[in-house]
C-alpha positions as a Markdown table, in Angstrom:
| # | Residue | x | y | z |
|---|---|---|---|---|
| 1 | Met | 226.9 | 250.2 | -176.9 |
| 2 | Arg | 228.4 | 251.6 | -173.7 |
| 3 | Leu | 232.2 | 251.1 | -173.3 |
| 4 | Glu | 232.7 | 250.0 | -176.9 |
| 5 | Ser | 236.0 | 251.9 | -177.3 |
| 6 | Glu | 237.2 | 250.6 | -173.9 |
| 7 | Phe | 236.4 | 247.0 | -174.9 |
| 8 | Glu | 238.3 | 247.5 | -178.2 |
| 9 | Ala | 241.3 | 248.8 | -176.2 |
| 10 | Cys | 241.1 | 245.8 | -173.9 |
| 11 | Lys | 241.0 | 243.5 | -176.9 |
| 12 | Met | 244.2 | 245.1 | -178.3 |
| 13 | Leu | 245.9 | 244.6 | -174.9 |
| 14 | Ile | 244.9 | 240.9 | -174.8 |
| 15 | Asp | 246.0 | 240.3 | -178.4 |
| 16 | Gly | 249.3 | 242.0 | -177.9 |
| 17 | Asn | 250.4 | 240.4 | -174.6 |
| 18 | Glu | 251.0 | 236.9 | -173.2 |
| 19 | Ser | 251.3 | 237.2 | -169.4 |
| 20 | Phe | 248.4 | 238.2 | -167.2 |
| 21 | Ile | 247.5 | 238.6 | -163.5 |
| 22 | Leu | 243.9 | 239.0 | -162.3 |
| 23 | Thr | 242.9 | 240.2 | -158.9 |
| 24 | Thr | 240.0 | 241.5 | -156.9 |
| 25 | His | 239.3 | 243.1 | -153.5 |
| 26 | Ile | 240.0 | 241.8 | -150.0 |
| 27 | His | 237.3 | 239.4 | -148.7 |
| 28 | Pro | 236.2 | 238.6 | -152.3 |
| 29 | Asp | 232.6 | 238.0 | -153.1 |
| 30 | Ala | 230.9 | 236.0 | -156.0 |
| 31 | Asp | 231.0 | 239.1 | -158.3 |
| 32 | Gly | 234.7 | 239.6 | -158.0 |
| 33 | Leu | 235.6 | 235.9 | -158.1 |
| 34 | Gly | 233.1 | 235.1 | -160.8 |
| 35 | Ser | 234.4 | 237.9 | -163.0 |
| 36 | Glu | 238.0 | 236.8 | -162.4 |
| 37 | Leu | 237.3 | 233.2 | -163.3 |
| 38 | Ala | 235.2 | 234.1 | -166.4 |
| 39 | Leu | 238.0 | 236.3 | -167.8 |
| 40 | Ala | 240.7 | 233.8 | -166.9 |
| 41 | Ser | 238.8 | 231.1 | -168.8 |
| 42 | Tyr | 238.7 | 233.3 | -171.9 |
| 43 | Leu | 242.4 | 234.2 | -171.6 |
| 44 | Leu | 243.4 | 230.6 | -171.1 |
| 45 | Ser | 241.4 | 229.6 | -174.2 |
| 46 | Arg | 243.6 | 232.0 | -176.1 |
| 47 | Gly | 246.7 | 230.3 | -174.9 |
| 48 | Lys | 247.7 | 233.1 | -172.5 |
| 49 | Lys | 249.6 | 232.7 | -169.2 |
| 50 | Val | 247.2 | 233.6 | -166.4 |
| 51 | Arg | 247.5 | 233.8 | -162.6 |
| 52 | Ile | 244.6 | 234.8 | -160.3 |
| 53 | Leu | 246.0 | 236.2 | -157.1 |
| 54 | Asn | 243.9 | 237.6 | -154.3 |
| 55 | His | 244.7 | 239.0 | -150.9 |
| 56 | Ser | 242.1 | 236.9 | -149.1 |
| 57 | Ala | 241.2 | 233.2 | -149.4 |
| 58 | Thr | 238.2 | 232.3 | -151.4 |
| 59 | Pro | 235.2 | 231.9 | -149.1 |
| 60 | Gln | 233.6 | 228.5 | -148.7 |
| 61 | Asn | 230.4 | 229.6 | -150.5 |
| 62 | Cys | 232.3 | 230.6 | -153.6 |
| 63 | Leu | 234.6 | 227.5 | -154.0 |
| 64 | Phe | 232.1 | 225.9 | -156.4 |
| 65 | Leu | 232.9 | 228.6 | -159.0 |
| 66 | Asp | 236.5 | 227.4 | -159.1 |
| 67 | Pro | 236.6 | 223.7 | -159.8 |
| 68 | His | 240.1 | 223.9 | -161.2 |
| 69 | Ser | 241.5 | 225.7 | -158.2 |
| 70 | Arg | 242.8 | 228.6 | -160.3 |
| 71 | Val | 242.4 | 231.3 | -157.6 |
| 72 | Leu | 245.4 | 231.5 | -155.3 |
| 73 | Gln | 245.8 | 233.5 | -152.0 |
| 74 | Phe | 248.7 | 235.8 | -152.5 |
| 75 | Asn | 252.0 | 234.8 | -151.0 |
| 76 | Pro | 254.7 | 237.5 | -151.3 |
| 77 | Ser | 257.6 | 235.0 | -151.1 |
| 78 | Arg | 256.1 | 232.9 | -153.9 |
| 79 | Asp | 254.2 | 235.4 | -156.0 |
| 80 | Ala | 256.1 | 238.7 | -155.9 |
| 81 | Gly | 258.2 | 237.8 | -158.9 |
| 82 | Leu | 255.0 | 237.3 | -161.0 |
| 83 | Phe | 254.4 | 241.1 | -160.9 |
| 84 | Glu | 257.8 | 241.7 | -162.5 |
| 85 | Lys | 257.0 | 239.3 | -165.4 |
| 86 | Ala | 253.3 | 240.3 | -165.9 |
| 87 | Glu | 252.5 | 242.3 | -169.0 |
| 88 | Val | 248.9 | 243.1 | -168.0 |
| 89 | Ile | 247.1 | 243.2 | -164.6 |
| 90 | Phe | 243.3 | 243.1 | -164.5 |
| 91 | Ile | 241.8 | 244.6 | -161.3 |
| 92 | Leu | 238.2 | 243.4 | -161.1 |
| 93 | Asp | 235.2 | 244.6 | -159.0 |
| 94 | Val | 237.3 | 247.2 | -157.1 |
| 95 | Asn | 238.6 | 250.6 | -158.0 |
| 96 | Gln | 240.5 | 251.6 | -154.8 |
| 97 | Leu | 244.1 | 250.4 | -154.3 |
| 98 | Asp | 243.7 | 250.1 | -150.5 |
| 99 | Arg | 241.1 | 247.4 | -151.2 |
| 100 | Leu | 243.8 | 245.2 | -152.7 |
| 101 | Gly | 245.5 | 244.5 | -149.4 |
| 102 | Glu | 249.0 | 243.0 | -149.6 |
| 103 | Leu | 248.9 | 243.2 | -153.4 |
| 104 | Lys | 248.8 | 247.0 | -153.4 |
| 105 | Pro | 252.6 | 247.8 | -153.3 |
| 106 | Phe | 253.4 | 245.1 | -155.8 |
| 107 | Leu | 250.8 | 246.4 | -158.2 |
| 108 | Ile | 252.0 | 249.9 | -157.9 |
| 109 | Gln | 255.6 | 248.9 | -158.6 |
| 110 | Ser | 254.8 | 246.7 | -161.5 |
| 111 | Thr | 255.4 | 248.0 | -165.0 |
| 112 | Ala | 252.5 | 246.0 | -166.4 |
| 113 | Lys | 249.6 | 247.7 | -168.0 |
| 114 | Lys | 246.7 | 248.0 | -165.5 |
| 115 | Val | 243.1 | 247.5 | -166.5 |
| 116 | Cys | 240.4 | 248.2 | -164.0 |
| 117 | Ile | 236.9 | 246.7 | -164.6 |
| 118 | Asp | 234.3 | 247.7 | -162.1 |
| 119 | His | 230.9 | 249.2 | -161.4 |
| 120 | His | 231.5 | 251.1 | -158.2 |
| 121 | Pro | 231.5 | 254.9 | -158.0 |
| 122 | Asp | 234.4 | 257.2 | -156.9 |
| 123 | Arg | 237.2 | 255.4 | -158.7 |
| 124 | Glu | 240.8 | 256.0 | -157.9 |
| 125 | Asp | 243.0 | 256.9 | -160.9 |
| 126 | Phe | 245.7 | 254.1 | -161.0 |
| 127 | Ala | 245.0 | 252.2 | -164.2 |
| 128 | Glu | 245.9 | 252.9 | -167.8 |
| 129 | Leu | 242.6 | 251.5 | -169.0 |
| 130 | Cys | 239.4 | 251.9 | -167.0 |
| 131 | Ile | 236.3 | 249.9 | -168.0 |
| 132 | Ile | 233.9 | 251.4 | -165.5 |
| 133 | Asp | 230.1 | 251.3 | -165.8 |
| 134 | Glu | 228.3 | 252.6 | -162.7 |
| 135 | Glu | 225.0 | 251.7 | -164.3 |
| 136 | Ala | 225.9 | 248.0 | -164.4 |
| 137 | Ala | 224.3 | 245.9 | -161.7 |
| 138 | Ala | 227.5 | 243.8 | -161.3 |
| 139 | Thr | 231.0 | 243.6 | -162.6 |
| 140 | Gly | 229.9 | 240.2 | -164.0 |
| 141 | Glu | 227.4 | 242.1 | -166.3 |
| 142 | Ile | 230.4 | 244.1 | -167.7 |
| 143 | Leu | 232.3 | 240.9 | -168.2 |
| 144 | Tyr | 229.4 | 239.4 | -170.1 |
| 145 | His | 229.5 | 242.3 | -172.6 |
| 146 | Leu | 233.3 | 242.3 | -172.7 |
| 147 | Leu | 233.5 | 238.6 | -173.6 |
| 148 | Gly | 230.9 | 239.2 | -176.3 |
| 149 | Gln | 233.0 | 242.0 | -177.7 |
| 150 | Leu | 236.2 | 239.8 | -177.6 |
| 151 | Asp | 234.6 | 237.5 | -180.2 |
| 152 | Gln | 234.1 | 234.6 | -177.7 |
| 153 | Pro | 232.4 | 232.1 | -180.0 |
| 154 | Ser | 230.2 | 230.8 | -177.2 |
| 155 | Leu | 230.0 | 230.8 | -173.4 |
| 156 | Ser | 231.0 | 227.6 | -171.7 |
| 157 | Gln | 228.8 | 226.3 | -168.9 |
| 158 | Glu | 231.6 | 227.1 | -166.4 |
| 159 | Val | 231.8 | 230.7 | -167.5 |
| 160 | Ala | 228.0 | 231.1 | -167.7 |
| 161 | Thr | 227.8 | 229.8 | -164.1 |
| 162 | Cys | 230.4 | 232.3 | -162.9 |
| 163 | Leu | 228.7 | 235.2 | -164.6 |
| 164 | Tyr | 225.2 | 234.1 | -163.5 |
| 165 | Thr | 226.3 | 233.8 | -159.9 |
| 166 | Ala | 228.1 | 237.1 | -160.0 |
| 167 | Ile | 225.0 | 238.9 | -161.2 |
| 168 | Met | 222.6 | 236.9 | -159.0 |
| 169 | Thr | 224.5 | 237.8 | -155.8 |
| 170 | Asp | 225.2 | 241.5 | -156.6 |
| 171 | Thr | 221.6 | 242.1 | -157.4 |
| 172 | Gly | 220.4 | 240.4 | -154.2 |
| 173 | Ser | 218.8 | 237.6 | -156.2 |
| 174 | Phe | 217.4 | 240.1 | -158.8 |
| 175 | Arg | 215.7 | 242.4 | -156.3 |
| 176 | Phe | 217.9 | 245.5 | -156.3 |
| 177 | Pro | 217.1 | 248.7 | -158.3 |
| 178 | Lys | 219.4 | 248.0 | -161.2 |
| 179 | Thr | 217.6 | 244.8 | -162.1 |
| 180 | Asp | 215.9 | 245.6 | -165.4 |
| 181 | Gly | 214.7 | 243.9 | -168.6 |
| 182 | Asp | 218.2 | 244.1 | -170.2 |
| 183 | Leu | 219.7 | 242.3 | -167.2 |
| 184 | His | 217.2 | 239.6 | -167.3 |
| 185 | Arg | 217.9 | 239.1 | -171.0 |
| 186 | Ile | 221.6 | 238.6 | -170.1 |
| 187 | Val | 220.6 | 236.1 | -167.4 |
| 188 | Ala | 218.4 | 234.2 | -169.9 |
| 189 | Asp | 221.4 | 233.9 | -172.2 |
| 190 | Leu | 223.5 | 232.6 | -169.4 |
| 191 | Leu | 220.8 | 230.0 | -168.5 |
| 192 | Asp | 220.7 | 229.0 | -172.1 |
| 193 | His | 224.5 | 228.3 | -171.9 |
| 194 | Gly | 224.2 | 226.0 | -168.9 |
| 195 | Ala | 224.0 | 228.1 | -165.8 |
| 196 | Asp | 221.7 | 226.4 | -163.3 |
| 197 | Pro | 219.8 | 228.8 | -161.0 |
| 198 | Val | 218.9 | 226.1 | -158.5 |
| 199 | Ser | 222.4 | 224.8 | -157.9 |
| 200 | Ser | 224.0 | 228.3 | -158.0 |
| 201 | Tyr | 221.6 | 229.5 | -155.3 |
| 202 | Gln | 222.1 | 226.4 | -153.2 |
| 203 | Asp | 225.9 | 226.3 | -153.6 |
| 204 | His | 226.2 | 229.9 | -152.6 |
| 205 | Tyr | 223.4 | 230.5 | -150.1 |
| 206 | Glu | 222.6 | 227.1 | -148.6 |
| 207 | Gln | 226.1 | 225.9 | -147.4 |
| 208 | Glu | 226.2 | 227.6 | -144.0 |
| 209 | Ser | 227.8 | 225.9 | -141.0 |
| 210 | Leu | 225.9 | 225.3 | -137.8 |
| 211 | Gly | 228.2 | 227.8 | -136.2 |
| 212 | Ser | 227.4 | 230.5 | -138.6 |
| 213 | Leu | 223.7 | 230.1 | -137.9 |
| 214 | Arg | 224.4 | 230.4 | -134.1 |
| 215 | Leu | 226.5 | 233.5 | -134.9 |
| 216 | Leu | 223.5 | 234.9 | -136.8 |
| 217 | Ala | 221.2 | 234.3 | -133.9 |
| 218 | Arg | 223.6 | 236.3 | -131.7 |
| 219 | Ala | 223.8 | 239.1 | -134.2 |
| 220 | Met | 220.0 | 239.2 | -134.5 |
| 221 | Gly | 219.7 | 239.2 | -130.8 |
| 222 | Ser | 221.8 | 242.4 | -130.7 |
| 223 | Ile | 219.6 | 244.4 | -133.0 |
| 224 | Thr | 218.7 | 247.8 | -131.7 |
| 225 | Leu | 216.2 | 250.2 | -133.4 |
| 226 | Thr | 216.9 | 253.9 | -133.2 |
| 227 | His | 215.7 | 257.1 | -135.0 |
| 228 | Gly | 212.1 | 256.3 | -134.6 |
| 229 | Gly | 212.6 | 252.7 | -135.9 |
| 230 | Ala | 214.2 | 253.9 | -139.1 |
| 231 | Val | 217.7 | 252.5 | -138.3 |
| 232 | Ala | 218.6 | 249.0 | -137.2 |
| 233 | Ser | 222.0 | 248.3 | -135.9 |
| 234 | Met | 223.6 | 244.9 | -135.3 |
| 235 | Val | 226.8 | 244.0 | -133.5 |
| 236 | Val | 229.1 | 241.0 | -133.7 |
| 237 | Thr | 232.0 | 240.7 | -131.2 |
| 238 | Arg | 235.2 | 238.7 | -131.2 |
| 239 | Gly | 233.7 | 236.8 | -128.4 |
| 240 | Asp | 230.8 | 235.8 | -130.6 |
| 241 | Phe | 233.3 | 234.4 | -133.2 |
| 242 | Gln | 235.2 | 232.5 | -130.6 |
| 243 | Glu | 232.2 | 230.9 | -128.9 |
| 244 | Thr | 230.6 | 229.8 | -132.2 |
| 245 | Gly | 233.8 | 228.7 | -133.9 |
| 246 | Thr | 233.2 | 231.2 | -136.8 |
| 247 | Thr | 235.1 | 233.9 | -138.6 |
| 248 | Glu | 234.4 | 237.2 | -140.2 |
| 249 | Pro | 233.3 | 235.8 | -143.7 |
| 250 | Asp | 230.4 | 234.0 | -141.9 |
| 251 | Thr | 228.8 | 237.4 | -141.5 |
| 252 | His | 228.5 | 238.1 | -145.2 |
| 253 | Ser | 224.7 | 238.1 | -145.4 |
| 254 | Phe | 223.8 | 239.3 | -141.9 |
| 255 | Ile | 223.2 | 242.9 | -142.8 |
| 256 | Thr | 220.3 | 242.0 | -145.1 |
| 257 | Lys | 218.4 | 240.9 | -142.0 |
| 258 | Ala | 218.3 | 244.4 | -140.6 |
| 259 | Leu | 216.4 | 245.7 | -143.6 |
| 260 | Met | 213.7 | 243.0 | -143.2 |
| 261 | Ile | 212.3 | 244.8 | -140.2 |
| 262 | Arg | 209.1 | 246.9 | -141.0 |
| 263 | Gly | 210.0 | 250.6 | -141.1 |
| 264 | Val | 213.7 | 250.2 | -141.2 |
| 265 | Ile | 215.4 | 252.1 | -144.1 |
| 266 | Val | 219.0 | 252.0 | -142.9 |
| 267 | Gly | 220.8 | 248.9 | -141.6 |
| 268 | Leu | 224.2 | 248.9 | -139.9 |
| 269 | Leu | 226.4 | 245.9 | -139.0 |
| 270 | Leu | 229.4 | 246.5 | -136.7 |
| 271 | Thr | 231.8 | 243.6 | -136.6 |
| 272 | Glu | 234.7 | 243.6 | -134.1 |
| 273 | Thr | 237.9 | 242.5 | -135.8 |
| 274 | Asp | 241.4 | 241.8 | -134.5 |
| 275 | Asp | 242.6 | 245.3 | -135.4 |
| 276 | Gly | 239.5 | 247.4 | -135.1 |
| 277 | Val | 235.9 | 247.5 | -136.4 |
| 278 | Lys | 234.3 | 246.7 | -139.7 |
| 279 | Ile | 231.1 | 248.5 | -140.6 |
| 280 | Ser | 228.6 | 247.3 | -143.2 |
| 281 | Phe | 226.0 | 249.9 | -144.4 |
| 282 | Arg | 222.7 | 249.2 | -146.2 |
| 283 | Ser | 219.8 | 251.5 | -147.1 |
| 284 | Lys | 216.6 | 251.6 | -149.1 |
| 285 | Gly | 215.4 | 254.0 | -151.7 |
| 286 | Asp | 217.2 | 257.3 | -152.3 |
| 287 | Ile | 219.3 | 257.2 | -149.2 |
| 288 | Pro | 223.0 | 257.5 | -150.3 |
| 289 | Ile | 224.5 | 255.3 | -147.6 |
| 290 | Asn | 227.8 | 255.3 | -149.4 |
| 291 | Lys | 228.2 | 258.9 | -148.4 |
| 292 | Leu | 228.0 | 257.9 | -144.7 |
| 293 | Ala | 230.5 | 255.2 | -145.3 |
| 294 | Gln | 232.9 | 257.7 | -146.8 |
| 295 | Glu | 232.7 | 259.7 | -143.6 |
| 296 | Phe | 234.3 | 256.6 | -142.0 |
| 297 | Gly | 236.9 | 256.1 | -144.7 |
| 298 | Gly | 234.9 | 253.6 | -146.6 |
| 299 | Asn | 233.0 | 253.5 | -149.9 |
| 300 | Gly | 230.6 | 251.5 | -152.0 |
| 301 | His | 227.3 | 251.8 | -153.8 |
| 302 | Lys | 224.4 | 254.2 | -153.1 |
| 303 | Asn | 222.5 | 251.6 | -151.1 |
| 304 | Ala | 225.3 | 249.2 | -150.0 |
| 305 | Ala | 228.8 | 250.2 | -148.7 |
| 306 | Gly | 231.4 | 249.3 | -146.1 |
| 307 | Ala | 234.3 | 250.7 | -144.1 |
| 308 | Arg | 237.1 | 249.4 | -141.9 |
| 309 | Leu | 238.4 | 251.4 | -139.0 |
| 310 | Gln | 241.8 | 250.3 | -137.5 |
| 311 | Gly | 242.4 | 250.9 | -133.8 |
| 312 | Glu | 238.7 | 251.6 | -133.1 |
| 313 | Thr | 236.4 | 249.9 | -130.6 |
| 314 | Leu | 232.7 | 249.0 | -130.8 |
| 315 | Asp | 231.9 | 251.1 | -127.7 |
| 316 | Asn | 233.5 | 254.2 | -129.2 |
| 317 | Ile | 232.3 | 254.0 | -132.8 |
| 318 | Leu | 228.7 | 252.9 | -132.4 |
| 319 | Pro | 227.4 | 256.1 | -130.7 |
| 320 | Ile | 229.3 | 258.2 | -133.3 |
| 321 | Leu | 227.8 | 256.2 | -136.1 |
| 322 | Leu | 224.3 | 256.5 | -134.8 |
| 323 | Gln | 224.7 | 260.3 | -134.4 |
| 324 | Arg | 226.0 | 260.8 | -137.9 |
| 325 | Val | 223.4 | 258.6 | -139.6 |
| 326 | Gln | 220.7 | 261.1 | -138.5 |
| 327 | Gln | 221.4 | 263.4 | -141.4 |
| 328 | Tyr | 220.5 | 260.6 | -143.8 |
| 329 | Ile | 217.1 | 259.9 | -142.4 |
| 330 | Pro | 214.3 | 261.8 | -144.2 |
| 331 | Thr | 212.4 | 264.2 | -142.0 |
């Protein structure tokens, strides 16, 4: 089994300590949140002290994963002392310190053992124990195996729902390349333990506001095809947010629309933020779009990545981006 020695080291850390902090990346998704909540449930069942602290608030479409309101948005004045008391800090679904937002300096200063559990490439070396599997389709998949190794007698319905949703969302509803027979067997086990595919999909994907749909209409109206129709770019401005009463998290699924266009193999979504520009990158096939993201200070998976550029403008960055994407288009 992959990661067997890492799982055993993690078990020893859990057995030998009592106070834990769990966190994930800024603007958390269902994979990060589902993994946090599944691990927290296990730790709590062992009588451990657990706090889940994230830089960003939980998005509306993930609140159903947290019926006990265990996930807290980090507040330095309230929570800084917890890092001094923590014995172990789990960092889930992220392997770059800058992606932790306000928690970064507190994590660095903490004397707690750090454990990174993730499936992204190009990890940063900051944790004493790294449970990294780049072949995994989701961090939730790694958590499934970890909980099994930790002698969890059975998965509760709540944990099964968290892990199912983590895997469902990070595989694009089981359509991305890392979806294989082994993954479906994991999913079958999660369904047998009470995960409901109908409610999980509805709770996550079918809870949009009217404003978010109006924002999507604006984004789709901005689509431009370049490079012979191989690249589709979309733009969302601060004015779009203001006029539709929406915020950045409302754009979470917009980039997938770009790849629905016949002939498009690279999708780009540029979102104007208060301090710059956020770029979402998607690609099909063997195009390593994460390498393009790295050129702009970002990172991610081979076919899905992101970057944030402070102090930049849409007018300045879009032509540069369209110029640099050329090298990733097959001739």
